[in-house]
N, CA and C of each residue as an Amber inpcrd file, in Angstrom:
protein
   501
 -96.9720000 -86.7000000 -71.7570000 -97.6220000 -86.1720000 -70.9950000
 -97.2350000 -85.1440000 -69.9470000 -97.6660000 -84.1270000 -69.7160000
 -96.8520000 -83.3100000 -68.5680000 -97.5790000 -83.2090000 -66.9850000
 -97.0830000 -83.4100000 -66.1390000 -98.0410000 -83.8340000 -64.7910000
 -97.6580000 -82.0330000 -64.3130000 -98.4970000 -81.2810000 -64.2760000
 -98.2170000 -80.4680000 -62.9740000 -97.8670000 -80.7140000 -61.3250000
 -96.7510000 -80.3810000 -60.8440000 -96.6190000 -80.3450000 -59.3930000
 -97.3450000 -80.3810000 -58.5990000 -97.3950000 -78.8390000 -58.7860000
 -97.8460000 -77.7360000 -57.6700000 -98.7100000 -77.0110000 -58.9060000
 -99.6220000 -76.6580000 -58.4180000-101.0230000 -75.0290000 -58.7390000
-100.6670000 -74.3840000 -57.7050000 -99.6330000 -73.3050000 -58.2620000
 -99.7560000 -71.7450000 -56.8450000-101.5330000 -71.8220000 -56.9140000
-101.8310000 -70.4540000 -55.1460000-103.1600000 -71.0920000 -55.1510000
-102.6850000 -69.2160000 -54.7250000-101.7330000 -68.3140000 -54.4960000
-101.1870000 -67.5470000 -53.2620000 -99.4670000 -66.7700000 -53.6000000
 -99.1870000 -65.4040000 -54.1620000 -98.2250000 -65.4320000 -54.3320000
 -97.8590000 -63.9480000 -52.3710000 -96.8380000 -63.9490000 -52.1850000
 -96.0680000 -62.7040000 -51.4350000 -95.6460000 -62.3300000 -52.3680000
 -94.8360000 -60.7230000 -51.5300000 -93.8940000 -60.1360000 -51.7580000
 -92.7980000 -61.0490000 -50.3970000 -91.5090000 -60.7360000 -51.3030000
 -90.0690000 -61.9260000 -50.4130000 -90.1450000 -60.2650000 -49.7550000
 -90.4630000 -59.0330000 -48.9770000 -89.9480000 -58.4280000 -48.2350000
 -91.4320000 -57.7100000 -47.8290000 -91.2440000 -57.8900000 -46.7610000
 -92.4540000 -56.7470000 -45.7540000 -92.7810000 -55.6830000 -46.3320000
 -91.6710000 -55.3040000 -46.1390000 -91.8770000 -53.4940000 -46.0140000
 -90.7720000 -53.3030000 -47.3350000 -91.1230000 -52.3870000 -48.4300000
 -90.1390000 -51.6090000 -48.8280000 -89.8990000 -50.3930000 -48.7530000
 -88.2840000 -50.5750000 -48.5140000 -87.4170000 -49.3580000 -47.9380000
 -88.2140000 -47.7520000 -49.2680000 -87.7170000 -46.7620000 -48.1450000
 -88.2970000 -45.4740000 -48.7230000 -87.2690000 -45.4150000 -50.3740000
 -87.1180000 -44.7790000 -50.9920000 -86.2480000 -44.0730000 -51.9760000
 -86.0890000 -42.6740000 -51.7740000 -84.8680000 -42.1150000 -51.1370000
 -84.9910000 -40.9350000 -51.2350000 -83.7690000 -40.2160000 -52.1760000
 -84.3120000 -39.1000000 -52.9290000 -82.8510000 -38.6280000 -54.4580000
 -83.8680000 -36.9830000 -54.2480000 -82.8320000 -36.3600000 -54.8560000
 -82.8140000 -34.8410000 -54.9020000 -83.5210000 -34.1530000 -55.9990000
 -82.7650000 -34.4260000 -56.4860000 -83.5200000 -34.1740000 -58.1510000
 -84.5600000 -34.4360000 -58.6470000 -84.1910000 -35.8300000 -59.3650000
 -85.1950000 -37.0320000 -59.6550000 -84.6330000 -38.2650000 -59.4590000
 -85.3330000 -39.2740000 -59.1900000 -85.3280000 -41.0810000 -59.1370000
 -85.7790000 -41.2140000 -60.1250000 -84.3870000 -42.0620000 -60.1370000
 -83.9770000 -43.4270000 -61.3480000 -85.3560000 -44.8730000 -60.6950000
 -85.7120000 -45.7700000 -61.7590000 -86.3060000 -46.7500000 -61.1640000
 -85.2570000 -47.7030000 -60.6580000 -86.0320000 -47.7200000 -59.0780000
 -84.7180000 -48.7200000 -57.9540000 -84.5370000 -50.0840000 -59.0890000
 -84.4480000 -51.0930000 -57.9130000 -84.6240000 -53.0040000 -58.3820000
 -85.5350000 -53.2960000 -57.9140000 -86.2220000 -53.7460000 -59.5170000
 -87.7410000 -54.2540000 -59.4530000 -87.5680000 -55.0120000 -57.9930000
 -88.4630000 -54.9290000 -57.0330000 -88.7370000 -56.3000000 -55.5120000
 -89.4910000 -57.0830000 -56.3690000 -89.2620000 -57.9800000 -55.3790000
 -89.7380000 -59.5510000 -56.1490000 -90.6120000 -59.9620000 -54.8620000
 -91.9190000 -61.3500000 -55.0100000 -92.7370000 -61.8890000 -55.0220000
 -91.8280000 -63.6700000 -54.9380000 -92.6690000 -64.3600000 -54.4920000
 -92.7620000 -65.8730000 -54.7240000 -94.1210000 -66.2200000 -53.9880000
 -94.6600000 -66.9010000 -55.3640000 -96.1520000 -68.5520000 -55.3190000
 -95.2430000 -68.7340000 -54.3700000 -96.6660000 -70.2040000 -53.6120000
 -96.6660000 -71.4300000 -52.6930000 -95.5910000 -72.1010000 -53.2370000
 -95.5260000 -72.1030000 -55.1890000 -94.6270000 -73.3830000 -55.6390000
 -93.5360000 -72.7860000 -55.0570000 -93.0700000 -71.7220000 -55.0310000
 -91.5520000 -70.9640000 -55.3380000 -91.6260000 -70.2340000 -56.5930000
 -92.3440000 -70.1270000 -57.1890000 -91.7890000 -69.0290000 -58.5980000
 -91.4250000 -68.0350000 -58.3200000 -90.6570000 -67.6420000 -58.4220000
 -90.0200000 -65.6980000 -58.2440000 -90.5910000 -64.9390000 -59.3780000
 -91.4710000 -64.0400000 -59.2140000 -92.0600000 -62.6580000 -59.5820000
 -91.6710000 -61.8420000 -59.5860000 -91.2640000 -61.0760000 -60.5060000
 -90.4850000 -59.2690000 -60.2410000 -91.6680000 -58.3110000 -60.3300000
 -91.9690000 -57.4820000 -60.1230000 -92.8280000 -56.6920000 -59.4600000
 -92.3950000 -55.7120000 -60.4740000 -94.2580000 -54.8770000 -61.1560000
 -93.6670000 -53.8120000 -61.7050000 -94.7610000 -52.2850000 -61.6620000
 -94.3860000 -51.6130000 -61.7190000 -94.6540000 -50.4620000 -61.1040000
 -96.0460000 -49.9550000 -61.6970000 -96.5920000 -48.9380000 -61.5020000
 -97.4460000 -48.3490000 -62.0460000 -97.2420000 -46.7660000 -62.4520000
 -96.2770000 -46.1270000 -62.0480000 -95.6960000 -44.7910000 -62.6940000
 -94.3140000 -45.1200000 -63.3640000 -94.0460000 -44.6460000 -64.4650000
 -93.0170000 -44.4130000 -65.2210000 -91.5590000 -43.6460000 -64.6640000
 -90.6900000 -44.3280000 -64.7010000 -89.1440000 -43.3240000 -63.9720000
 -88.5720000 -42.9950000 -65.3430000 -87.7790000 -41.7510000 -65.0120000
 -87.5840000 -41.6780000 -64.0010000 -88.9680000 -40.5480000 -63.1250000
 -88.5580000 -40.5560000 -62.4150000 -89.7390000 -39.4250000 -61.3100000
 -89.0120000 -38.2250000 -60.5860000 -89.4460000 -37.2810000 -61.2530000
 -88.9000000 -35.6400000 -61.0080000 -89.8420000 -35.1690000 -60.8870000
 -90.7990000 -34.3670000 -60.0660000 -92.0800000 -34.4080000 -59.2500000
 -91.4940000 -33.8920000 -57.7820000 -90.7420000 -32.8800000 -57.2770000
 -90.8640000 -32.4650000 -55.8650000 -92.3340000 -33.1770000 -54.9430000
 -91.7750000 -33.9480000 -53.6590000 -92.3110000 -34.4110000 -52.5920000
 -92.4490000 -35.8550000 -53.1000000 -93.8700000 -36.9310000 -52.4310000
 -93.5050000 -38.1580000 -51.9620000 -94.9330000 -38.8770000 -53.4420000
 -94.1740000 -39.7100000 -53.7790000 -95.0550000 -40.1070000 -55.1540000
 -95.1110000 -42.0540000 -54.5480000 -95.8830000 -42.0940000 -54.4900000
 -96.1650000 -43.5660000 -53.8230000 -96.2010000 -44.5920000 -54.9710000
 -95.4170000 -45.6260000 -55.4610000 -95.4040000 -46.5220000 -56.7100000
 -96.1660000 -47.3620000 -55.9440000 -97.4490000 -48.1590000 -56.7870000
 -97.6620000 -49.6450000 -56.7690000 -97.0250000 -50.3270000 -57.5390000
 -96.5130000 -51.3670000 -56.9210000 -95.9440000 -52.9050000 -57.6330000
 -96.9420000 -53.9390000 -57.4040000 -96.9150000 -54.3840000 -58.6750000
 -97.9440000 -55.2540000 -59.0560000 -97.1040000 -56.9810000 -59.3320000
 -97.4200000 -57.9790000 -58.3980000 -96.3770000 -59.0480000 -58.8100000
 -97.6730000 -59.7470000 -59.5080000 -97.9240000 -60.5410000 -60.5870000
 -98.1920000 -61.6580000 -61.0690000 -98.3940000 -62.4780000 -61.3930000
 -98.5700000 -64.1340000 -60.7620000 -97.3790000 -64.9330000 -61.4810000
 -97.9480000 -66.0150000 -62.8480000 -98.6810000 -65.1970000 -63.5510000
 -99.5510000 -66.0510000 -64.3970000-100.4660000 -66.6900000 -63.9200000
-100.3790000 -67.2050000 -62.9930000-101.5540000 -68.4420000 -62.5000000
-103.0230000 -68.1110000 -61.9640000-102.6580000 -66.8030000 -61.6240000
-103.9110000 -66.3290000 -61.6110000-103.9130000 -65.9220000 -60.1310000
-103.1240000 -65.5860000 -59.4710000-102.6580000 -64.9060000 -58.9440000
-101.6960000 -63.9190000 -58.7600000-102.5030000 -62.5340000 -57.6190000
-101.7710000 -61.5050000 -58.0840000-102.0330000 -60.9500000 -56.8140000
-100.8000000 -59.7250000 -56.3290000-100.9560000 -58.8540000 -55.7350000
-100.1580000 -57.8340000 -55.6140000 -99.9780000 -56.4040000 -54.8670000
 -99.6010000 -55.5280000 -55.2160000 -98.9700000 -55.2920000 -53.8530000
 -97.4910000 -53.9740000 -53.9390000 -97.0360000 -53.6150000 -52.7180000
 -96.7120000 -51.8170000 -52.7690000 -96.7450000 -51.2220000 -52.3290000
 -96.8700000 -49.8120000 -52.1670000 -95.4790000 -49.0450000 -51.2480000
 -94.8560000 -48.5740000 -52.4230000 -92.8790000 -48.3050000 -51.4740000
 -93.1640000 -46.2120000 -52.3030000 -92.5150000 -45.8310000 -51.6710000
 -92.3500000 -43.7210000 -51.6620000 -91.0440000 -43.8830000 -52.0230000
 -91.1970000 -42.8550000 -53.1100000 -90.1310000 -42.3220000 -53.8510000
 -90.4930000 -40.8740000 -53.3230000 -89.4000000 -40.4330000 -52.6250000
 -88.9040000 -39.5170000 -52.1510000 -88.6820000 -38.7650000 -52.6740000
 -88.6780000 -36.8710000 -53.0790000 -87.8660000 -36.5960000 -54.4000000
 -87.6050000 -35.3820000 -53.4790000 -87.1880000 -34.0140000 -53.1510000
 -86.3160000 -33.9720000 -52.0100000 -85.6620000 -32.8770000 -52.5570000
 -85.1740000 -31.9340000 -53.0540000 -84.0400000 -30.3360000 -53.5980000
 -83.7410000 -29.8490000 -52.2990000 -83.0560000 -30.0540000 -51.7900000
 -82.3950000 -29.6200000 -50.0470000 -81.3240000 -28.9530000 -51.0940000
 -80.7950000 -28.5650000 -52.0060000 -79.3750000 -27.8250000 -51.8800000
 -79.5250000 -26.3540000 -52.6050000 -79.4350000 -25.2320000 -51.8330000
 -79.5570000 -24.2420000 -52.4620000 -78.5570000 -24.0190000 -54.1150000
 -79.0580000 -23.2180000 -54.2290000 -78.3920000 -22.3790000 -55.8260000
 -76.8000000 -21.9470000 -55.2920000 -75.5590000 -21.9770000 -55.9560000
 -74.1870000 -21.5960000 -55.3330000 -73.9280000 -20.1800000 -56.5130000
 -73.4650000 -19.1810000 -56.2030000 -73.1150000 -18.2690000 -57.0070000
 -72.0050000 -18.5930000 -58.3230000 -72.3540000 -18.0590000 -59.3590000
 -71.3780000 -18.1610000 -60.7300000 -70.0860000 -17.5600000 -60.2250000
 -69.6790000 -16.5520000 -59.6140000 -68.8720000 -15.6630000 -58.8340000
 -69.1680000 -15.4650000 -57.3350000 -67.1870000 -15.3220000 -56.9160000
 -67.6640000 -15.4460000 -55.5370000 -68.3390000 -14.2260000 -54.7350000
 -67.5690000 -12.8140000 -55.4820000 -67.9260000 -11.8340000 -55.4480000
 -68.0250000 -11.0380000 -56.5920000 -68.9490000  -9.7920000 -56.5100000
 -69.5700000  -9.1680000 -57.5910000 -69.0800000  -7.8240000 -57.4650000
 -69.1930000  -7.1550000 -58.7050000 -68.1560000  -5.8070000 -59.3540000
 -68.6100000  -4.7900000 -58.4660000 -68.5560000  -3.8970000 -57.8180000
 -69.3250000  -2.8160000 -57.5620000 -68.9600000  -1.9840000 -59.0530000
 -70.4570000  -1.1800000 -58.9770000 -70.6030000  -0.3120000 -59.8000000
 -70.6730000   0.9820000 -59.6250000 -69.7910000   1.6530000 -60.5230000
 -69.2770000   2.8260000 -60.1930000 -69.9890000   3.6960000 -61.2800000
 -70.3690000   5.3710000 -60.5730000 -71.4440000   5.8460000 -62.2010000
 -71.4250000   7.1630000 -62.1390000 -71.9190000   8.2640000 -62.1670000
 -71.8010000   9.5680000 -61.9530000 -73.3840000   9.8580000 -61.9910000
 -74.6010000  10.2180000 -61.0100000 -75.6260000   9.9520000 -60.9070000
 -76.4860000   8.8820000 -61.1980000 -76.2800000   8.0460000 -61.8000000
 -77.6340000   7.2590000 -61.8870000 -77.6010000   5.8040000 -62.3880000
 -77.9520000   4.7970000 -61.8470000 -78.1840000   3.8310000 -62.9390000
 -79.0750000   3.2630000 -63.4660000 -79.3810000   3.7800000 -64.1290000
 -80.3510000   2.8040000 -65.0440000 -80.8210000   1.3370000 -65.5640000
 -79.7610000   0.4300000 -65.4100000 -79.7630000  -0.9020000 -65.4550000
 -79.0940000  -1.5670000 -64.6760000 -79.3100000  -3.3760000 -64.3940000
 -78.4790000  -3.5070000 -64.2130000 -78.2620000  -5.1610000 -64.5570000
 -76.7620000  -5.4330000 -64.7470000 -76.9260000  -6.2190000 -65.0310000
 -76.8710000  -8.0610000 -64.4030000 -78.1740000  -8.5520000 -64.4600000
 -78.2800000  -9.9010000 -63.1500000 -76.9840000 -10.5130000 -63.1920000
 -76.9670000 -11.1200000 -62.0390000 -75.4020000 -12.4590000 -61.7670000
 -76.3290000 -14.1340000 -62.1230000 -75.5830000 -14.4390000 -62.0980000
 -75.9240000 -16.2810000 -62.2150000 -76.1310000 -16.8550000 -60.9540000
 -76.1660000 -18.3230000 -60.7990000 -76.0950000 -18.9630000 -59.7370000
 -76.3660000 -20.3410000 -60.2360000 -74.9830000 -20.9250000 -59.5580000
 -76.0770000 -22.9040000 -61.1160000 -76.4050000 -23.6140000 -59.7700000
 -78.0280000 -23.8440000 -60.2220000 -78.2920000 -25.0930000 -59.0780000
 -78.3580000 -26.7390000 -59.0730000 -78.0550000 -27.1970000 -58.4870000
 -77.5570000 -28.3660000 -58.6190000 -79.0930000 -29.1630000 -59.2040000
 -79.9370000 -28.7260000 -59.4650000 -81.2980000 -29.4940000 -60.1750000
 -82.6540000 -29.2380000 -61.3000000 -81.6590000 -27.3670000 -60.8570000
 -82.0000000 -26.2400000 -61.8480000 -81.7310000 -26.1610000 -63.1790000
 -80.1680000 -25.8110000 -62.9640000 -78.8380000 -25.7830000 -63.5490000
 -78.7760000 -23.9780000 -63.8450000 -78.6220000 -23.3300000 -64.3470000
 -78.6490000 -21.3170000 -64.3630000 -80.0260000 -21.0230000 -64.0130000
 -79.5440000 -19.8620000 -62.7450000 -80.5330000 -19.1550000 -62.5240000
 -80.2150000 -18.2800000 -61.9660000 -80.8490000 -16.9590000 -62.9150000
 -80.0960000 -15.7060000 -63.6830000 -81.4990000 -14.6400000 -61.0570000
 -80.3940000 -13.7890000 -61.0590000 -80.6020000 -13.6360000 -59.6900000
 -82.0120000 -12.5960000 -59.7640000 -82.1300000 -11.8800000 -59.0150000
 -83.0260000 -10.9630000 -58.8960000 -83.1360000 -10.2330000 -58.0170000
 -83.1920000  -8.8960000 -58.3530000 -82.7390000  -8.0570000 -56.9840000
 -83.2770000  -7.1180000 -56.1370000 -83.8760000  -6.2760000 -55.1810000
 -84.6640000  -5.9300000 -53.7020000 -84.2590000  -4.4470000 -54.7010000
 -83.5140000  -3.1790000 -55.4480000 -84.1380000  -1.8240000 -55.4150000
 -84.9700000  -1.4450000 -56.8190000 -85.4620000  -0.3570000 -56.7610000
 -85.9200000   0.1200000 -57.9700000 -85.1850000   1.2790000 -58.4190000
 -85.1550000   0.6770000 -60.0620000 -84.2410000   0.9500000 -60.5410000
 -85.2890000   3.0050000 -60.6660000 -84.9550000   3.7910000 -61.8970000
 -83.5630000   3.6310000 -61.5980000 -82.6250000   4.6820000 -59.6660000
 -81.4480000   3.8690000 -60.1800000 -80.7050000   4.1100000 -58.5200000
 -79.7490000   6.1530000 -58.3030000 -80.4170000   6.3110000 -58.1290000
 -80.7480000   8.3030000 -58.1140000 -79.2710000   8.8930000 -56.8240000
 -79.5700000   7.9940000 -55.1580000 -79.2870000   8.5340000 -54.5900000
 -77.9690000   8.5740000 -54.7250000 -76.9230000   9.3370000 -54.1800000
 -75.8280000   9.3570000 -54.4760000 -74.9940000   8.7630000 -52.7120000
 -73.3850000   8.5300000 -53.4050000 -73.1070000   7.8970000 -52.5320000
 -72.8850000   6.4600000 -52.2220000 -73.4070000   5.0400000 -51.8680000
 -73.3840000   3.8700000 -51.8320000 -74.5910000   3.1850000 -51.1930000
 -75.6160000   2.1320000 -52.3020000 -76.4400000   1.4880000 -52.4710000
 -75.9710000   0.0530000 -52.8060000 -76.4200000  -0.7160000 -51.9000000
 -76.4370000  -2.1550000 -51.7900000 -77.4210000  -2.7070000 -52.6300000
 -77.2080000  -3.7040000 -53.0430000 -78.4760000  -3.9550000 -54.0910000
 -78.3010000  -6.0780000 -53.1810000 -79.0240000  -6.8720000 -53.4230000
 -79.5060000  -7.4830000 -52.7620000 -79.9260000  -8.5760000 -54.0220000
 -78.6500000  -9.3730000 -54.0550000 -79.1620000 -10.4020000 -55.5300000
 -80.0410000 -11.3930000 -54.9540000 -81.0000000 -12.1970000 -55.2740000
 -81.1030000 -13.4340000 -54.9350000 -81.1360000 -14.4390000 -55.6300000
 -81.2070000 -15.8060000 -55.7860000 -81.2600000 -16.9040000 -56.6510000
 -81.9790000 -17.7780000 -55.8540000 -83.4400000 -17.8630000 -56.6180000
 -84.4790000 -19.1250000 -56.0360000 -84.4310000 -20.0840000 -57.2910000
 -83.9450000 -21.4820000 -56.5850000 -84.1660000 -22.6000000 -57.6680000
 -85.8770000 -22.7770000 -57.8610000 -86.7220000 -22.6650000 -56.7800000
 -88.4420000 -22.6650000 -57.2240000 -88.2880000 -23.9160000 -56.1090000
 -87.7930000 -24.2980000 -55.5060000 -88.0740000 -25.3280000 -54.7800000
 -87.5350000 -25.4440000 -53.3340000 -87.9820000 -24.2970000 -53.1930000
 -87.9960000 -23.3530000 -51.3650000 -86.2480000 -23.3350000 -51.1860000
 -85.4490000 -23.2230000 -52.1280000 -83.8490000 -22.7950000 -51.8800000
 -83.5710000 -21.7550000 -52.1110000 -83.1360000 -21.1200000 -51.6710000
 -82.3120000 -19.4540000 -52.4000000 -80.7900000 -19.1780000 -51.7910000
 -80.2690000 -18.6250000 -52.2180000 -78.9760000 -17.9310000 -51.9330000
 -78.6730000 -16.1260000 -51.7420000 -78.6080000 -15.6850000 -51.6550000
 -78.2170000 -13.8230000 -51.7390000 -76.8420000 -13.8060000 -52.3310000
 -76.7090000 -12.7360000 -52.6270000 -75.1630000 -12.3200000 -52.8290000
 -75.2740000 -10.9910000 -53.2890000 -74.7510000  -9.9090000 -52.2880000
 -74.5330000  -8.0520000 -52.9190000 -73.9120000  -8.2570000 -53.6080000
 -74.6970000  -6.6020000 -54.2890000 -73.2190000  -5.2560000 -54.8010000
 -73.5690000  -4.3280000 -54.3370000 -72.2730000  -3.0290000 -54.5380000
 -72.2880000  -2.3610000 -54.3230000 -72.2960000  -1.4700000 -55.3330000
 -73.4560000  -0.2960000 -55.6610000 -73.7030000   0.6920000 -56.9150000
 -73.3600000   2.0520000 -55.5690000 -72.1190000   3.1000000 -56.7470000
 -71.5040000   4.2230000 -55.5420000 -71.9610000   5.0690000 -56.9270000
 -72.6170000   5.4080000 -56.7140000 -72.8710000   6.8230000 -57.2450000
 -72.2350000   8.1560000 -57.1800000 -71.3890000   8.8070000 -57.9430000
 -70.8290000   9.6890000 -57.4010000 -71.3100000  10.7740000 -57.4260000
 -70.9230000  11.7050000 -56.0750000 -71.4490000  13.1600000 -56.1840000
 -70.7580000  14.1970000 -56.8400000 -71.3810000  14.9900000 -57.9010000
 -70.2810000  15.6230000 -58.3510000 -71.3290000  16.8520000 -57.9760000
 -69.9310000  17.8780000 -57.2280000 -70.6010000  19.1310000 -57.2920000
 -70.8400000  19.9310000 -57.8080000 -72.0400000  20.5700000 -58.8240000
 -71.3400000  21.2920000 -60.1830000 -72.1450000  22.8890000 -59.3870000
 -71.6800000  23.1760000 -58.7460000 -72.1120000  24.6570000 -58.0560000
 -71.1190000  25.1690000 -58.5740000 -71.7880000  26.7820000 -58.1870000
 -70.5280000  28.0330000 -58.9170000 -70.2920000  28.3230000 -56.9310000
 -68.4330000  28.6980000 -57.3850000 -68.0840000  29.4370000 -56.5390000
 -67.1480000  30.4720000 -56.5250000 -67.5920000  31.7250000 -56.0340000
 -66.8410000  32.8640000 -56.1040000 -65.0320000  32.9190000 -55.6980000
 -64.5330000  32.8720000 -56.2560000 -62.8960000  33.5030000 -55.0750000
 -62.5800000  34.5660000 -55.3780000
């Protein structure tokens, strides 16, 4: 004969509020919070989302506590993923491009981003570059999460005097 000494009638989270989880690229599952029923039984929360969370912004996770005796309660927690680091160019300085007359194409440099990996630069010039002398190109690296970095490169079109002079 088994006699129940306590029949739980309520359950309450062990922490009044759950701290926000902050991460830059993705958030792994935090330590699951717990709750206790009025008979002293401990219950581990179950989240309503799958981890890891990689979407930028705030995801509200609802933790559900079920003691198996008909007592269920929930609690929410903010998981904040915010990429705040700009891409870092893979080379410290880009080499000058020296040419005769015009530049038809450019080889884009790359940068490395902590969340997005390798990013190819985009430039601000219209091709071909035909202006004689110095043209400064600005390469921009955008990680897609609001972070950019820039790097410049010189294009030097040498002016050739192909005129005829009489001596």
